[in-house]
N, C-alpha and C positions, 0 to 999 in steps of 0.2 A: 393576207387571208389568216394568217395564226393569230394575230392581234386582234382581227375581228372576232375569230372565236373565242377568245377571253375577254373581248368588253362587251358582245353581246349580252352574258348573263348578268355582268354587274349591271351595264345602263338599263337591263329590264328589271332588274331585281329592285333597284334605284326608284324608278316608275312606278313598279308594282308595291312599293310598301309606301308610296306616298298619295295611291290614290285608294284612299280609303271607302272601297265602293266594292260590293258584290260582285258587278262586273269584273274585278281584278284578274278570276281564274280565268277568264278568257284571254286577256291581255300576256297574262302568264302562259297559257299554252301556244297563244300564238308566237312569243318569243321562243319556246321552247321546241316549236318545231321550225323556225327558222335555223335556229341552231343546228338541228339535224339534219336540215336541206345544205346547211353552210360545210357541216363536215363530211358528206355526202360529195359534194363538188372537190372539197379539197383531196377526197379519195380518188376523186376521178383525173386530177392531175397527178399524183404521185408515182415513181418510178421504181419497180420491186425489181429489176433485174438483179440477179444476185451477185454477190460478191464478197469476197473475203476478208478484203483489206480496207473495207471504204462501211464506217456504219449509215451511209445514206440518209444523212439528215437533211431535210428539205425545210421549206417554208421557216427558216431562222429568223431568231429576233435575238442580236447581240449587242449589248453595251459594253463600253469599256471597262476594264478589269476596273474595280478598287485598290487603291496601293495599300489600304490598311490591312484588309481582311482578304486579299486576292479573290474575292467573289464577282460574279457577273451578273446581270440580267440576260441569261442564255436560255432562251427556249427553241425547240425544233421537234420538228413531227418525222418520224418514220414509219416503219411497218408495223413495229412493236407497239408503237404510242398510238395509230391511226387504229388498233383493233380496239383498246380499251379507250379511244374518243368515239368510237363510233358506237361500242356498248353504252357510253355515259350518255351521248343525246339520244339515241333511242329509247334506252330505259327512261329518262327525264320526263318525254312527251308523254309514252305512255303513263308513267307515273302520276303526273298532272291529271290526265285525263281521268285517270280511273277513280281522282278523287271527287270527280264531280256526282257521283252518284250518290253523295251522302252528305249531310251538312257537314262545313266546317265552321269553327269559331275562329275571328280574327284571320279573314280570308286573304287581306292583303298581306299580312305579315308572315302567314303560313306560305303562301306562294313563292314570297320574296325570299323567305329561307331557304325555300328550296332550288330557287335558281343562285343564288349567294354560294350554295353545296357546288353546284353544279361547277361554276366557276373557280371555285378549289381543286376539284377534282378533275378539271381541264387543264388546270396548271401543273398537279402532281403529274399528270401523264406527259407533258411536254417538257417538263424542268430537265435541264443538259447542266446543273450545278448543284453539288450539294445542299449548300445552305439554301438555295432555292428551293428544293424538293422539300426540305423541313420545312419553311413556312407555308406551302402550300398545304402540306401534309397538318397542319395545325389548324388552318381556316377552314378545313370540311368539319374539323371538331366542333366548331361554334353552332353553325347551323343545325346541324343534328342534335344536338346536345337540347336546342331550344325546341324543337320538333317532337321528340320524347318526353321532354320535360312537360311541357305546356299540352299536347294533345294525345298524349297518353292514356289510356283504356282503366286503368285502375288507382285506387288510392295511395298505393305504396312506388306509381311511377317514379317521382322523384327519388325516393332510394334507390331504386334500380338504375336510374338513367345515371346519377352521381357514380354509384360503383362502376358503371361503363369510362364516365367521364372521367374518373381517377386513374382506372387500369391504363386505358389510352395515352392519357397526359403523361403518367410514369414513363410508360414504354416508350413513349415519344421523348422524353426526356435523356432516357438512356441512349436513344440511337442518335440525339445531337450528340451524345459526348461520344459515339464512335466515328462519327464524322468529322466531329474536331480532332480526334485523335489521327484517324489518315492524314487528314489535312496537312497537321503536324510534320508528316511525313512524306507529304505532296508537293508539287510546286504552285496549286491553288486549290480553290473547293470544285472546279470544272470538273465534268464525269471523268473524261479521257484524262486527266491528270490524276483522279482518285484513282482510275485503274493501275496506275502505274506506282502507287506510294509506296515506299519504299520501306514495307512492314516484312520482319521476319516472321517466323512461325509462332511464336508466341506472342506477338503484335497482334498477327493477323486472328487469334483464337480469341484476343479479347475483344476486337473492333467485330468479330463475327457476333458473339454473344449481344455484344453492347445492341448492334444495330436489329439481329436477329428478334430481341424482346420486343420492339414495336409491331413487328409484323406480324409475331406470334400472336400476339393479344390481338391484333385488328381481323388476324383471318376469322377466326381464332382456330388457332391448333391446339388439340390436346398435348399438356393438363391446362394451358392458357385459353380457357374458354369458359371457365366459371360466370364470368357477366354476362356468357350468350343469352342461355335460353330466358333469364326473367327479361333481360332487355328487349332481346325480340318476341315475346310474347306479350309484353303487354305495352310496349310501343304503338301508336298508329300503323293502319295496315301500310301507309304511305313510307311510315320510318321504317317498316321491317322492310318493307322493297329497297329503300334506298341502303341500308344497314347491308341486307344479304347480296342483293344485286349488283350494287357498284363498290362502296365502300370497301367490302374484303379483297375485292380485285386492285385495289391500291397498295395491298399487301402483297399476292402474287407478282405485281407487276415490278415495285421495289426488292425481291427477293431476285428475280431474275435481271432487271435494270442494274439495281445497286449492289447488291449484296455476293451473288457469286463473284462477278468478276473481281471483285476488291478482295476479298480473303479467300481465294484458290486453296491456300495450303490449309487451313483450317477445316474447309469441307472435305477434305481428301483424308485428313486426321479422323478422331475420333468426333469430332462436333456431326459430321455429314451424317454419319452412321447413328449418333443420336436423332437429330432430327428426322432421319429416314423412319425409326423406330418410333417415335412418336405421334408420325403421320400414319403408319400402318395401325396402332392402337385406338388412332382416332377413327380410322374407318371402320374397325368392328364396333366399337364402344358406341360412336354416334347411330349407328344402325342398329344395335340392341337395344338403346333406350327408345329408340322410335318405335318399334314393335310391339312395347308394352304401354306407351303412353297414351292415353284418351283423349286431350289436349290437341285439337289440330293443329294450332300454330307450333305447340312444341315437338309436335311428330316431323313439322317440315322444318323447325330451328336445329333438332338432330341431325336430321338427313343432309343438310346441309354443312354441318360438323363432318360428317362420315364421305361427304364428296369433296369436301376442303382438303380433306386428308390424303384422298387419293390424288388428288391434283399437285399436291406438296409432294408427296413420295416418288408420283413419275418425276418432278423436276429433279430432284434429287439424286435418283438412280441414274438418270440420263448424265447427271453432272459428274459423280461419280466413276461412270463408263468411261466420260471426255475425260477426265484426271487421271485415268487408269490406261489412259495410251487407245481406247477403245474410242474415237471421236462419235458421237451421237448429239442429234438434237431431237431425238424421234420424241422422246421424251417430255422436253418442253414443249415442242410442236402441240402433242397432244395436248399438252397443260393449258395452250392459249386458246384452243379449241373448247375444250371442255370449260374454260373460264365464260367465255361467249356465251356457252349451252347452258351453263350453271345459272347465271345471270337473266336469263330469259325465263327458263324454269322456273327458277325459285320465286319471282319476280308473281309469275302466272298462279305457281300455288299459294301463295300468300293471299293473292285479289280472290282465287276460289275459297279457299277460308273466310275472306272477308264475305263474299258473298252468302256462307253459307250462315254466318254468324247471323247474319241481318234477318236471313230468315227464318232462324231456329232460336235466336235468342241465347244462344248457346255455344263455347267450342269445343265440348263433349261429343265426339261422333257416337257415342252408343245414344244418346238423346237423339241424333238424326236419322235421316233417312225415307225411302219412298220419292225422294223429290226429283229421278228419272223419271217417274210418271206424269209429273207436271211439266218439267223444265228439260225436254228431249234435246234441246242446243245446247244449253248448258252441261249436259252430261257428256253430249260430244266433244265439246271443247275442254272442257275438264279431263276429258279421257287421253286426249292428242298430249296434251302439257303433261301428265302423268306417266306418259307412254316414253315422251321425252325426259324425264327422270330418270325414269325405270332401263332410260339405253336400249330401248327397243332398236332395232334395225331400221333402218330408213328414217330415223327421228334425228334429232339433233346430238343428242348425248351418246348415241352409240358409238361413232367413228373415233370422238376423242378419249372413251372409256378404253374403248379397244387398244390403241395405240399405247395408252397409260398402261396397259395392263402387258401389255409386250412388252414396253422399257424396263417394265419392274424384272419382269421375267428374264430379259436378256442381264439386269444387273446379279438377280439372285433366285432360283427357284423357289426355295421358302417362303420367301417374302410374296413371291406372286400368289402363293396358295394363300395366304392372310388376305391380299390385298382382293382376290378374286373372289372372297366373300361377299363383297357389296353385290353382286350379281345378283345371288339368291336372296338375300338380308333385303335389298333394297324392294326387290318385286315383293318379299311377303307384306311389308309396313306401306307398301306405296297401295298395292291392292286393299290391303285391310283396311286401309283410311278410304280409299274410295268407296269398296263396297260398303262399308257401313255408313257413310257418307251419304251415297246415292241409291242405296236399296235395301235399308233394313226397313223395317217398320213405321218407324217415322210417327209423329203425331199427326192423328186426323186432320185436327184444327188448322196445325200450319199447312199441310197437304191443300185443303180447302180453298186456303187464303192465300197460298204461292200461286205466283206466274213466272212464266220464262225468263231469259234475259232481257234488260231494259237494252236504249240504243245505245248506251256508256257501256252498260257491261257486255254487251256483243262486241263494240267494237274493240275494246281491251283485250278482251280473251280473243277473238279473232284474229287481228295482228301478232299476239303472241303466238297464236298457232300457225301462222302462215311462215313464222321466224321457225317454230320448231320442226316444220316440214322441208323449209328450204333448204337447211343446212345443214338438215339431214341428207339431201339430194344430192348437193354440190357444197361440201364440204372445203374443196379445194382451194377456194377464194381466200381462206384464212390461213391456210398454209403457204401459199403462194405471198401472203402479205407479211407474214412474221417471220418467215425462212433466212432471208440474207442478214435482218436483224440478230437473229440468235445464233448465226453461225460467226458472226462478228466476235458476240459475247462469250462462246465457248471458245473461240481461237483466243481472245482475250486471257481467258482463265490460265489457256496452258503454257502461260509465260513462268508458270513455276519447274516446267520441266527442261 
């Protein structure tokens, strides 16, 4: 099953690349839907019985270890990886469908790159070997660079995409250096061997910052975010969705799966507090910038920076509590729920921004407005996604944000006051954006020629809206999925005590 999960997008990408036809998009969608169906089938066969001494790895692929590098092709699925696989397959199918409502040049190349990127993402989330994790991490960079560079929206797209590539590639090289250094003090590159690498505190601090550099850039986390605004803004809508909806989740996954259990001594010291501080600054900084921006894609971009800051703050608050002998996986569990919710919400927001751009021919919310009168279905679905992003009760964003704030409160009351500003600030910039886009004066000519959602637009937004509501009503399925994996990881951290 795992082998099929990896091979379907690769074989599909090859077929789509070879089929130079406008119909290639339908083949790409069929492959994406098949991959999504397979991921749900695998989910149905997984066992999430809580256990603290077993990583509960299932559907594994293991090849003999190389005697030269002590690395192997070792992949497997547990509850943590399953969550991100589901997010990847669901959003890849939705993103593929979303592109049907607009003209895409070089269709077979575009859809082939999307499927190739899906292959890399699945590889990242199933890798159980440090070197293999790095290899798949780098694979994902190639298709997204082409997607943003070729199908970007502005004349300077190459410059912005190259900046993103350089930032990410340099961060990845630093991560490789950190993994190799840990490997020299471990039995092999195998994940569990890296967990038990014989590193003293100064060595762990070095490894922490080398590996963290890649994750901080990819998230991105303040102040490593300077590539993000231009790249997200000028990337094609599908590129913005892939970057914000799925790719940044690789870094969250890497933080939890690799960084925390390999370098606990570094985190309990100054390093963990520095990252927590960066995250809290990012929560407020991103929100304040979103409030004053008028470009709708930049508003969504900086809102993502703010939400990611809260996710990282919750993870590190929970980690610091555990390392200080107050065992708690609450913050990490809340972060996983919020990762899934953020992926759904930010993809929906970028797609709504694309719909508005195609109607008004501008990204400036001051030049929009009045669309709610002629497109009531769009107004309702857009509002549902906005409510999810605002963490309104009974939407997907509420329970994760609540648990993240509780975890931060348990760690430090001053920190939660800063983090809690997200509740107020997010409501300000989201309602401002929605109000101006949907209820402003608008252009009468645009209003006269505008219609409600077409079939593709409705299918995409309705699908995302269903996830916003269902995950808000039934979040326990995610908690049950990730809890045993997180308990094993957090117990592995406690070896320093």
